[in-house]
C-alpha positions in Angstrom: 1.5 24.5 -1.3 0.1 21.2 0.7 2.4 20.0 3.2 2.7 15.7 3.1 2.4 14.1 6.2 5.7 11.8 6.6 5.6 8.2 5.4 6.6 6.7 8.9 3.7 8.9 10.4 1.1 7.6 8.6 2.1 4.3 8.9 1.5 4.6 12.6 -1.3 6.8 12.2 -2.9 3.8 10.2 -2.0 0.9 12.3 -3.6 2.7 15.3 -6.9 2.8 13.2 -6.1 -0.1 12.0 -6.0 -1.9 15.9 -8.6 0.3 17.0 -11.1 -0.9 13.9 -9.9 -4.8 14.7 -11.1 -4.0 18.5 -14.0 -2.6 18.1 -15.5 -4.9 15.5 -15.9 -7.3 18.4 -15.4 -10.6 16.2 -13.7 -13.3 17.2 -10.0 -14.2 15.5 -11.3 -16.9 13.7 -13.4 -14.7 11.6 -10.6 -11.6 11.4 -8.2 -14.4 9.8 -9.9 -14.8 6.6 -10.9 -11.4 6.5 -7.5 -9.8 7.1 -5.6 -12.2 4.7 -8.4 -11.5 2.3 -7.8 -8.2 2.6 -3.5 -8.7 2.8 -4.4 -10.8 -0.9 -5.7 -7.9 -2.4 -2.6 -5.2 -0.7 -0.3 -7.7 -2.3 -1.7 -7.3 -6.0 -2.2 -4.0 -5.8 2.0 -3.5 -4.3 2.7 -6.1 -7.7 0.8 -3.9 -9.9 2.4 -0.7 -8.3 5.7 -2.0 -9.0 5.0 -3.1 -12.5 4.1 0.6 -13.0 7.3 1.8 -11.6 9.0 -0.8 -13.7 7.2 0.9 -17.4 7.9 4.6 -16.0 11.7 3.6 -15.5 12.0 2.0 -18.9 9.9 5.1 -20.5 12.0 7.6 -18.9 15.3 5.8 -19.5 14.3 5.2 -23.3 12.9 9.0 -23.7 16.4 9.9 -21.7 18.3 8.0 -24.8 16.9 8.8 -27.4 17.5 12.6 -26.1 21.4 11.6 -26.2 
C-alpha cells in the first residue's frame, strides 16, 4: 500500500521549493511578476476545470444513486 503524503506537508514543501527556485533564478521582480502571473492564470484555469469535473462526477453519482432506488 502506498503511503500518501499529507496535503499540508506537500503544500509546505511546494512553497519552500518555489521560494528556492525564485531565489536561484536571480531575476529582478519586474521580470518574475509577469511569469508568476501567467503561472497563476494557468492554475486558475486548471482549478476551474477540476471544479467542473467534480460537479459532473457528483451529478453522475447522484443520478446513479437515484436510479438504484
